[in-house]
ChimeraX commands (.cxc) that place a marker at each C-alpha (Angstrom):
marker #1 position -6.11,-12.29,11.25 radius 0.5
marker #1 position -5.35,-15.95,9.99 radius 0.5
marker #1 position -3.48,-16.31,7.49 radius 0.5
marker #1 position -5.32,-17.25,4.55 radius 0.5
marker #1 position -6.72,-13.84,5.39 radius 0.5
marker #1 position -3.49,-12.74,5.70 radius 0.5
marker #1 position -2.65,-13.68,2.39 radius 0.5
marker #1 position -6.01,-12.09,0.68 radius 0.5
marker #1 position -5.21,-8.85,2.60 radius 0.5
marker #1 position -1.70,-8.75,0.79 radius 0.5
marker #1 position -3.27,-9.51,-2.66 radius 0.5
marker #1 position -5.54,-6.39,-2.37 radius 0.5
marker #1 position -2.47,-4.20,-1.46 radius 0.5
marker #1 position 0.24,-6.09,-3.83 radius 0.5
marker #1 position -2.89,-5.23,-6.88 radius 0.5
marker #1 position -3.51,-1.16,-5.48 radius 0.5
marker #1 position 0.44,-1.06,-5.38 radius 0.5
marker #1 position 0.69,-2.01,-8.77 radius 0.5
marker #1 position 3.49,-5.07,-7.40 radius 0.5
marker #1 position 2.17,-7.42,-10.61 radius 0.5
marker #1 position 5.37,-10.15,-9.35 radius 0.5
marker #1 position 3.77,-10.77,-6.08 radius 0.5
marker #1 position -0.23,-10.98,-7.42 radius 0.5
marker #1 position 0.98,-12.97,-9.91 radius 0.5
marker #1 position 3.06,-15.47,-6.98 radius 0.5
marker #1 position -0.10,-14.97,-4.88 radius 0.5
marker #1 position -2.88,-15.70,-7.22 radius 0.5
marker #1 position -0.54,-19.30,-8.15 radius 0.5
marker #1 position -0.43,-19.86,-4.21 radius 0.5
marker #1 position -4.45,-20.77,-4.51 radius 0.5
marker #1 position -5.39,-17.05,-2.63 radius 0.5
marker #1 position -9.30,-15.98,-3.47 radius 0.5
marker #1 position -8.85,-13.47,-5.94 radius 0.5
marker #1 position -12.36,-12.16,-5.61 radius 0.5
marker #1 position -12.04,-12.61,-1.42 radius 0.5
marker #1 position -13.24,-8.59,-0.08 radius 0.5
marker #1 position -12.34,-6.07,2.45 radius 0.5
marker #1 position -13.73,-6.77,5.83 radius 0.5
marker #1 position -14.17,-2.96,6.11 radius 0.5
marker #1 position -15.52,-2.15,2.27 radius 0.5
marker #1 position -15.98,-4.97,1.15 radius 0.5
marker #1 position -13.17,-3.19,-2.07 radius 0.5
marker #1 position -11.33,-6.90,-4.37 radius 0.5
marker #1 position -8.34,-6.45,-5.75 radius 0.5
marker #1 position -9.99,-5.86,-9.16 radius 0.5
marker #1 position -11.77,-3.10,-7.81 radius 0.5
marker #1 position -7.71,-1.25,-5.97 radius 0.5
marker #1 position -6.21,-2.11,-9.13 radius 0.5
marker #1 position -8.83,-0.31,-11.31 radius 0.5
marker #1 position -8.84,2.78,-8.42 radius 0.5
marker #1 position -5.31,3.17,-9.23 radius 0.5
marker #1 position -5.34,2.37,-12.84 radius 0.5
marker #1 position -2.96,-0.72,-12.43 radius 0.5
marker #1 position -3.77,-2.04,-16.22 radius 0.5
marker #1 position -1.37,-4.97,-16.21 radius 0.5
marker #1 position -2.38,-5.85,-12.49 radius 0.5
marker #1 position -6.31,-5.54,-14.22 radius 0.5
marker #1 position -5.00,-7.69,-16.82 radius 0.5
marker #1 position -3.88,-10.33,-15.13 radius 0.5
marker #1 position -6.93,-10.50,-12.46 radius 0.5
marker #1 position -9.28,-10.94,-15.75 radius 0.5
marker #1 position -7.35,-13.13,-16.86 radius 0.5
marker #1 position -7.69,-15.53,-13.31 radius 0.5
marker #1 position -11.08,-15.22,-13.48 radius 0.5
marker #1 position -11.63,-11.77,-11.37 radius 0.5
marker #1 position -15.22,-10.88,-11.01 radius 0.5
marker #1 position -16.29,-7.41,-12.30 radius 0.5
marker #1 position -19.61,-7.84,-10.88 radius 0.5
marker #1 position -18.90,-7.29,-7.46 radius 0.5
marker #1 position -19.66,-4.09,-5.81 radius 0.5
marker #1 position -18.05,-2.74,-2.51 radius 0.5
marker #1 position -19.67,-1.63,0.26 radius 0.5
marker #1 position -20.20,1.49,-1.51 radius 0.5
marker #1 position -21.59,0.66,-4.54 radius 0.5
marker #1 position -18.51,0.70,-6.50 radius 0.5
marker #1 position -17.62,-1.10,-9.10 radius 0.5
marker #1 position -14.13,-1.92,-11.49 radius 0.5
marker #1 position -15.82,0.18,-14.05 radius 0.5
marker #1 position -17.11,2.91,-12.09 radius 0.5
marker #1 position -13.52,3.85,-10.33 radius 0.5
marker #1 position -11.08,3.91,-13.31 radius 0.5
marker #1 position -10.31,6.61,-15.28 radius 0.5
marker #1 position -8.05,4.30,-17.27 radius 0.5
marker #1 position -10.04,4.76,-20.98 radius 0.5
marker #1 position -7.78,0.91,-21.47 radius 0.5
marker #1 position -8.74,-1.13,-18.85 radius 0.5
marker #1 position -12.69,0.78,-19.22 radius 0.5
marker #1 position -12.10,-0.86,-22.84 radius 0.5
marker #1 position -10.82,-4.22,-20.80 radius 0.5
marker #1 position -14.07,-4.20,-18.52 radius 0.5
marker #1 position -16.54,-3.53,-21.30 radius 0.5
marker #1 position -15.14,-6.06,-23.83 radius 0.5
marker #1 position -14.60,-9.33,-21.25 radius 0.5
marker #1 position -18.63,-8.23,-19.79 radius 0.5
marker #1 position -19.61,-7.66,-23.76 radius 0.5
marker #1 position -19.70,-3.48,-24.89 radius 0.5
marker #1 position -22.24,-1.75,-23.01 radius 0.5
marker #1 position -21.80,-0.48,-19.79 radius 0.5
marker #1 position -23.85,2.27,-17.55 radius 0.5
marker #1 position -22.27,4.71,-15.93 radius 0.5
marker #1 position -23.59,4.60,-12.26 radius 0.5
marker #1 position -20.93,6.53,-10.43 radius 0.5
marker #1 position -18.27,7.38,-12.65 radius 0.5
marker #1 position -15.59,10.09,-11.21 radius 0.5
marker #1 position -14.75,11.46,-14.75 radius 0.5
marker #1 position -18.43,11.75,-16.15 radius 0.5
marker #1 position -20.09,13.40,-12.86 radius 0.5
marker #1 position -17.27,15.26,-12.67 radius 0.5
marker #1 position -18.83,16.94,-16.18 radius 0.5
marker #1 position -22.01,16.31,-16.43 radius 0.5
marker #1 position -24.87,16.32,-13.16 radius 0.5
marker #1 position -27.70,15.09,-15.46 radius 0.5
marker #1 position -29.40,11.40,-15.40 radius 0.5
marker #1 position -27.38,8.79,-16.00 radius 0.5
marker #1 position -27.09,7.26,-19.29 radius 0.5
marker #1 position -25.72,4.24,-21.21 radius 0.5
marker #1 position -22.02,5.15,-23.51 radius 0.5
marker #1 position -20.20,2.77,-25.99 radius 0.5
marker #1 position -16.77,2.65,-25.44 radius 0.5
marker #1 position -15.60,6.33,-27.60 radius 0.5
marker #1 position -17.76,8.12,-26.17 radius 0.5
marker #1 position -16.57,7.34,-22.33 radius 0.5
marker #1 position -13.07,7.17,-23.65 radius 0.5
marker #1 position -13.89,10.65,-25.22 radius 0.5
marker #1 position -15.24,11.74,-21.70 radius 0.5
marker #1 position -12.66,10.05,-20.18 radius 0.5
marker #1 position -9.94,11.96,-21.52 radius 0.5
marker #1 position -11.52,15.05,-20.97 radius 0.5
marker #1 position -11.51,14.44,-17.41 radius 0.5
marker #1 position -8.26,13.51,-16.87 radius 0.5
marker #1 position -6.18,16.32,-18.86 radius 0.5
marker #1 position -7.91,18.90,-16.67 radius 0.5
marker #1 position -5.99,17.39,-13.81 radius 0.5
marker #1 position -2.86,15.66,-14.64 radius 0.5
marker #1 position -0.82,17.68,-12.36 radius 0.5
marker #1 position -2.96,16.98,-9.14 radius 0.5
marker #1 position -3.72,13.43,-7.62 radius 0.5
marker #1 position -5.90,13.38,-5.15 radius 0.5
marker #1 position -6.57,10.16,-4.79 radius 0.5
marker #1 position -2.54,10.59,-2.90 radius 0.5
marker #1 position -1.62,10.94,0.47 radius 0.5
marker #1 position 1.54,12.62,0.74 radius 0.5
marker #1 position 3.52,11.21,3.66 radius 0.5
marker #1 position 6.95,12.11,4.96 radius 0.5
marker #1 position 8.87,8.63,6.51 radius 0.5
marker #1 position 12.64,8.33,7.64 radius 0.5
marker #1 position 14.59,5.52,9.69 radius 0.5
marker #1 position 14.58,6.45,13.52 radius 0.5
marker #1 position 17.99,6.77,14.20 radius 0.5
marker #1 position 19.21,5.92,11.56 radius 0.5
marker #1 position 22.92,8.36,9.80 radius 0.5
marker #1 position 20.77,10.61,7.52 radius 0.5
marker #1 position 18.08,11.80,9.31 radius 0.5
marker #1 position 15.86,13.36,6.73 radius 0.5
marker #1 position 12.50,12.46,5.77 radius 0.5
marker #1 position 11.98,11.17,1.96 radius 0.5
marker #1 position 7.70,10.91,0.30 radius 0.5
marker #1 position 5.85,8.55,0.14 radius 0.5
marker #1 position 2.61,8.38,-1.88 radius 0.5
marker #1 position -0.03,5.96,-0.19 radius 0.5
marker #1 position -3.43,5.36,-2.27 radius 0.5
marker #1 position -6.22,7.16,-0.49 radius 0.5
marker #1 position -8.07,3.64,-1.88 radius 0.5
marker #1 position -6.07,1.67,0.70 radius 0.5
marker #1 position -5.62,3.85,3.58 radius 0.5
marker #1 position -3.98,0.27,5.45 radius 0.5
marker #1 position -1.74,0.12,8.51 radius 0.5
marker #1 position -0.48,-3.06,6.73 radius 0.5
marker #1 position -0.24,-0.31,2.78 radius 0.5
marker #1 position 1.48,1.68,5.02 radius 0.5
marker #1 position 3.60,-0.44,5.94 radius 0.5
marker #1 position 4.46,-1.93,3.07 radius 0.5
marker #1 position 5.14,0.63,0.78 radius 0.5
marker #1 position 7.34,2.32,3.41 radius 0.5
marker #1 position 9.24,-0.95,3.60 radius 0.5
marker #1 position 10.07,-0.64,-0.28 radius 0.5
marker #1 position 11.14,2.62,0.21 radius 0.5
marker #1 position 13.20,2.47,2.83 radius 0.5
marker #1 position 14.49,-0.95,1.40 radius 0.5
marker #1 position 13.13,-2.71,4.64 radius 0.5
marker #1 position 12.58,-6.18,5.27 radius 0.5
marker #1 position 9.06,-5.59,7.70 radius 0.5
marker #1 position 9.66,-8.26,9.69 radius 0.5
marker #1 position 12.77,-5.98,11.23 radius 0.5
marker #1 position 9.72,-3.55,12.30 radius 0.5
marker #1 position 8.97,-3.12,15.72 radius 0.5
marker #1 position 6.47,-0.03,15.17 radius 0.5
marker #1 position 5.38,2.93,12.99 radius 0.5
marker #1 position 5.43,6.17,15.08 radius 0.5
marker #1 position 3.41,9.22,14.51 radius 0.5
marker #1 position 5.53,12.39,15.15 radius 0.5
marker #1 position 6.06,13.33,18.24 radius 0.5
marker #1 position 4.98,10.50,19.27 radius 0.5
marker #1 position 2.01,8.50,18.20 radius 0.5
marker #1 position 2.20,4.85,17.91 radius 0.5
marker #1 position 0.27,3.55,14.21 radius 0.5
marker #1 position -1.19,0.41,15.26 radius 0.5
marker #1 position -4.53,-0.41,13.52 radius 0.5
marker #1 position -6.20,0.88,10.32 radius 0.5
marker #1 position -7.85,4.03,11.66 radius 0.5
marker #1 position -5.10,5.03,12.77 radius 0.5
marker #1 position -3.43,5.50,9.74 radius 0.5
marker #1 position -7.18,6.80,7.88 radius 0.5
marker #1 position -6.61,9.32,10.42 radius 0.5
marker #1 position -3.10,10.78,8.46 radius 0.5
marker #1 position -3.17,13.68,7.16 radius 0.5
marker #1 position -1.07,15.33,3.72 radius 0.5
marker #1 position 2.62,15.75,4.89 radius 0.5
marker #1 position 2.33,14.04,8.51 radius 0.5
marker #1 position 5.94,12.45,9.39 radius 0.5
marker #1 position 5.78,9.17,9.97 radius 0.5
marker #1 position 9.51,7.28,11.94 radius 0.5
marker #1 position 9.68,3.50,11.17 radius 0.5
marker #1 position 11.33,1.80,14.35 radius 0.5
marker #1 position 13.83,-1.29,14.06 radius 0.5
marker #1 position 15.19,-3.83,15.67 radius 0.5
marker #1 position 18.10,-2.27,17.73 radius 0.5
marker #1 position 21.55,-2.03,16.17 radius 0.5
marker #1 position 23.33,-1.93,19.10 radius 0.5
marker #1 position 22.24,-5.58,21.44 radius 0.5
marker #1 position 26.08,-6.92,20.27 radius 0.5
marker #1 position 27.47,-8.76,22.42 radius 0.5
marker #1 position 31.78,-9.65,22.31 radius 0.5
marker #1 position 32.46,-13.16,22.26 radius 0.5
marker #1 position 35.37,-14.48,25.18 radius 0.5
marker #1 position 37.88,-17.13,24.39 radius 0.5
marker #1 position 35.06,-19.43,25.76 radius 0.5
marker #1 position 32.27,-18.46,23.38 radius 0.5
marker #1 position 30.42,-16.87,26.49 radius 0.5
marker #1 position 28.49,-13.58,25.18 radius 0.5
marker #1 position 29.60,-10.60,26.99 radius 0.5
marker #1 position 27.85,-7.06,26.39 radius 0.5
marker #1 position 29.11,-4.34,25.80 radius 0.5
marker #1 position 29.01,-0.92,27.83 radius 0.5
marker #1 position 30.06,2.16,27.71 radius 0.5
marker #1 position 31.84,3.83,30.42 radius 0.5
marker #1 position 32.90,7.22,29.71 radius 0.5
marker #1 position 33.07,7.39,25.73 radius 0.5
marker #1 position 34.67,4.57,25.90 radius 0.5
marker #1 position 33.33,0.65,25.52 radius 0.5
marker #1 position 34.71,-1.94,27.78 radius 0.5
marker #1 position 34.93,-5.42,28.27 radius 0.5
marker #1 position 33.64,-6.96,31.98 radius 0.5
marker #1 position 36.48,-9.93,32.01 radius 0.5
marker #1 position 36.64,-11.98,35.09 radius 0.5
marker #1 position 38.94,-9.90,37.85 radius 0.5
marker #1 position 39.55,-6.44,35.55 radius 0.5
marker #1 position 37.88,-4.59,32.30 radius 0.5
marker #1 position 39.62,-3.53,29.62 radius 0.5
marker #1 position 39.25,-0.19,28.19 radius 0.5
marker #1 position 39.02,0.58,24.12 radius 0.5
marker link #1:1,2 radius 0.2
marker link #1:2,3 radius 0.2
marker link #1:3,4 radius 0.2
marker link #1:4,5 radius 0.2
marker link #1:5,6 radius 0.2
marker link #1:6,7 radius 0.2
marker link #1:7,8 radius 0.2
marker link #1:8,9 radius 0.2
marker link #1:9,10 radius 0.2
marker link #1:10,11 radius 0.2
marker link #1:11,12 radius 0.2
marker link #1:12,13 radius 0.2
marker link #1:13,14 radius 0.2
marker link #1:14,15 radius 0.2
marker link #1:15,16 radius 0.2
marker link #1:16,17 radius 0.2
marker link #1:17,18 radius 0.2
marker link #1:18,19 radius 0.2
marker link #1:19,20 radius 0.2
marker link #1:20,21 radius 0.2
marker link #1:21,22 radius 0.2
marker link #1:22,23 radius 0.2
marker link #1:23,24 radius 0.2
marker link #1:24,25 radius 0.2
marker link #1:25,26 radius 0.2
marker link #1:26,27 radius 0.2
marker link #1:27,28 radius 0.2
marker link #1:28,29 radius 0.2
marker link #1:29,30 radius 0.2
marker link #1:30,31 radius 0.2
marker link #1:31,32 radius 0.2
marker link #1:32,33 radius 0.2
marker link #1:33,34 radius 0.2
marker link #1:34,35 radius 0.2
marker link #1:35,36 radius 0.2
marker link #1:36,37 radius 0.2
marker link #1:37,38 radius 0.2
marker link #1:38,39 radius 0.2
marker link #1:39,40 radius 0.2
marker link #1:40,41 radius 0.2
marker link #1:41,42 radius 0.2
marker link #1:42,43 radius 0.2
marker link #1:43,44 radius 0.2
marker link #1:44,45 radius 0.2
marker link #1:45,46 radius 0.2
marker link #1:46,47 radius 0.2
marker link #1:47,48 radius 0.2
marker link #1:48,49 radius 0.2
marker link #1:49,50 radius 0.2
marker link #1:50,51 radius 0.2
marker link #1:51,52 radius 0.2
marker link #1:52,53 radius 0.2
marker link #1:53,54 radius 0.2
marker link #1:54,55 radius 0.2
marker link #1:55,56 radius 0.2
marker link #1:56,57 radius 0.2
marker link #1:57,58 radius 0.2
marker link #1:58,59 radius 0.2
marker link #1:59,60 radius 0.2
marker link #1:60,61 radius 0.2
marker link #1:61,62 radius 0.2
marker link #1:62,63 radius 0.2
marker link #1:63,64 radius 0.2
marker link #1:64,65 radius 0.2
marker link #1:65,66 radius 0.2
marker link #1:66,67 radius 0.2
marker link #1:67,68 radius 0.2
marker link #1:68,69 radius 0.2
marker link #1:69,70 radius 0.2
marker link #1:70,71 radius 0.2
marker link #1:71,72 radius 0.2
marker link #1:72,73 radius 0.2
marker link #1:73,74 radius 0.2
marker link #1:74,75 radius 0.2
marker link #1:75,76 radius 0.2
marker link #1:76,77 radius 0.2
marker link #1:77,78 radius 0.2
marker link #1:78,79 radius 0.2
marker link #1:79,80 radius 0.2
marker link #1:80,81 radius 0.2
marker link #1:81,82 radius 0.2
marker link #1:82,83 radius 0.2
marker link #1:83,84 radius 0.2
marker link #1:84,85 radius 0.2
marker link #1:85,86 radius 0.2
marker link #1:86,87 radius 0.2
marker link #1:87,88 radius 0.2
marker link #1:88,89 radius 0.2
marker link #1:89,90 radius 0.2
marker link #1:90,91 radius 0.2
marker link #1:91,92 radius 0.2
marker link #1:92,93 radius 0.2
marker link #1:93,94 radius 0.2
marker link #1:94,95 radius 0.2
marker link #1:95,96 radius 0.2
marker link #1:96,97 radius 0.2
marker link #1:97,98 radius 0.2
marker link #1:98,99 radius 0.2
marker link #1:99,100 radius 0.2
marker link #1:100,101 radius 0.2
marker link #1:101,102 radius 0.2
marker link #1:102,103 radius 0.2
marker link #1:103,104 radius 0.2
marker link #1:104,105 radius 0.2
marker link #1:105,106 radius 0.2
marker link #1:106,107 radius 0.2
marker link #1:107,108 radius 0.2
marker link #1:108,109 radius 0.2
marker link #1:109,110 radius 0.2
marker link #1:110,111 radius 0.2
marker link #1:111,112 radius 0.2
marker link #1:112,113 radius 0.2
marker link #1:113,114 radius 0.2
marker link #1:114,115 radius 0.2
marker link #1:115,116 radius 0.2
marker link #1:116,117 radius 0.2
marker link #1:117,118 radius 0.2
marker link #1:118,119 radius 0.2
marker link #1:119,120 radius 0.2
marker link #1:120,121 radius 0.2
marker link #1:121,122 radius 0.2
marker link #1:122,123 radius 0.2
marker link #1:123,124 radius 0.2
marker link #1:124,125 radius 0.2
marker link #1:125,126 radius 0.2
marker link #1:126,127 radius 0.2
marker link #1:127,128 radius 0.2
marker link #1:128,129 radius 0.2
marker link #1:129,130 radius 0.2
marker link #1:130,131 radius 0.2
marker link #1:131,132 radius 0.2
marker link #1:132,133 radius 0.2
marker link #1:133,134 radius 0.2
marker link #1:134,135 radius 0.2
marker link #1:135,136 radius 0.2
marker link #1:136,137 radius 0.2
marker link #1:137,138 radius 0.2
marker link #1:138,139 radius 0.2
marker link #1:139,140 radius 0.2
marker link #1:140,141 radius 0.2
marker link #1:141,142 radius 0.2
marker link #1:142,143 radius 0.2
marker link #1:143,144 radius 0.2
marker link #1:144,145 radius 0.2
marker link #1:145,146 radius 0.2
marker link #1:146,147 radius 0.2
marker link #1:147,148 radius 0.2
marker link #1:148,149 radius 0.2
marker link #1:149,150 radius 0.2
marker link #1:150,151 radius 0.2
marker link #1:151,152 radius 0.2
marker link #1:152,153 radius 0.2
marker link #1:153,154 radius 0.2
marker link #1:154,155 radius 0.2
marker link #1:155,156 radius 0.2
marker link #1:156,157 radius 0.2
marker link #1:157,158 radius 0.2
marker link #1:158,159 radius 0.2
marker link #1:159,160 radius 0.2
marker link #1:160,161 radius 0.2
marker link #1:161,162 radius 0.2
marker link #1:162,163 radius 0.2
marker link #1:163,164 radius 0.2
marker link #1:164,165 radius 0.2
marker link #1:165,166 radius 0.2
marker link #1:166,167 radius 0.2
marker link #1:167,168 radius 0.2
marker link #1:168,169 radius 0.2
marker link #1:169,170 radius 0.2
marker link #1:170,171 radius 0.2
marker link #1:171,172 radius 0.2
marker link #1:172,173 radius 0.2
marker link #1:173,174 radius 0.2
marker link #1:174,175 radius 0.2
marker link #1:175,176 radius 0.2
marker link #1:176,177 radius 0.2
marker link #1:177,178 radius 0.2
marker link #1:178,179 radius 0.2
marker link #1:179,180 radius 0.2
marker link #1:180,181 radius 0.2
marker link #1:181,182 radius 0.2
marker link #1:182,183 radius 0.2
marker link #1:183,184 radius 0.2
marker link #1:184,185 radius 0.2
marker link #1:185,186 radius 0.2
marker link #1:186,187 radius 0.2
marker link #1:187,188 radius 0.2
marker link #1:188,189 radius 0.2
marker link #1:189,190 radius 0.2
marker link #1:190,191 radius 0.2
marker link #1:191,192 radius 0.2
marker link #1:192,193 radius 0.2
marker link #1:193,194 radius 0.2
marker link #1:194,195 radius 0.2
marker link #1:195,196 radius 0.2
marker link #1:196,197 radius 0.2
marker link #1:197,198 radius 0.2
marker link #1:198,199 radius 0.2
marker link #1:199,200 radius 0.2
marker link #1:200,201 radius 0.2
marker link #1:201,202 radius 0.2
marker link #1:202,203 radius 0.2
marker link #1:203,204 radius 0.2
marker link #1:204,205 radius 0.2
marker link #1:205,206 radius 0.2
marker link #1:206,207 radius 0.2
marker link #1:207,208 radius 0.2
marker link #1:208,209 radius 0.2
marker link #1:209,210 radius 0.2
marker link #1:210,211 radius 0.2
marker link #1:211,212 radius 0.2
marker link #1:212,213 radius 0.2
marker link #1:213,214 radius 0.2
marker link #1:214,215 radius 0.2
marker link #1:215,216 radius 0.2
marker link #1:216,217 radius 0.2
marker link #1:217,218 radius 0.2
marker link #1:218,219 radius 0.2
marker link #1:219,220 radius 0.2
marker link #1:220,221 radius 0.2
marker link #1:221,222 radius 0.2
marker link #1:222,223 radius 0.2
marker link #1:223,224 radius 0.2
marker link #1:224,225 radius 0.2
marker link #1:225,226 radius 0.2
marker link #1:226,227 radius 0.2
marker link #1:227,228 radius 0.2
marker link #1:228,229 radius 0.2
marker link #1:229,230 radius 0.2
marker link #1:230,231 radius 0.2
marker link #1:231,232 radius 0.2
marker link #1:232,233 radius 0.2
marker link #1:233,234 radius 0.2
marker link #1:234,235 radius 0.2
marker link #1:235,236 radius 0.2
marker link #1:236,237 radius 0.2
marker link #1:237,238 radius 0.2
marker link #1:238,239 radius 0.2
marker link #1:239,240 radius 0.2
marker link #1:240,241 radius 0.2
marker link #1:241,242 radius 0.2
marker link #1:242,243 radius 0.2
marker link #1:243,244 radius 0.2
marker link #1:244,245 radius 0.2
marker link #1:245,246 radius 0.2
marker link #1:246,247 radius 0.2
marker link #1:247,248 radius 0.2
marker link #1:248,249 radius 0.2
marker link #1:249,250 radius 0.2
marker link #1:250,251 radius 0.2
view
């Protein structure tokens, strides 16, 4: 993945996660706001709508996001959002009426021909559908993560959006929750012993899977001799020792 593709992927991930500041920074850098995910064709706007990130949707629309782009699965921004305010934004910018082709909230209520609805009708149906599932989030994958070899062995739970089950999303969410620098991460491990390497590995994860974040080892510490040369620390009978010329100092 070259730098351009990496920045486009970061824009989609940030839109999905609702990171408004990073989305704005990437737009300022000139990243293609309408770039499509290489595997599913979703744009940043589709991801933001699917996760109901209203502030991000507003920012994307203000900066030229095209809501007429359809994903490889036939999804559009209008068909994936269940937020009435977002739907109103989309319909206002597209001229009013919209056709509901496979809106999840609508399909959950009606199994019949697709019809045209105005804003008020759509708001009513979406609100009714969403109220019944307020305590359940089927669009989120719940994972248990912790830092490998940390003093605190406990896991924390994170929510990963099913709309964006990619390695980069998993890495970014884990680092945000554990307050880690991504550049220090060596690998992600699905316990007990499976390395997570790519998007397909993330797609196979199930709820409450335990994940460990392996970072650069803090044990690569060196002492210095009087002339500034690095001297490795080694363990001997529960002591740390420094080898210096003809003697070994235990402490």
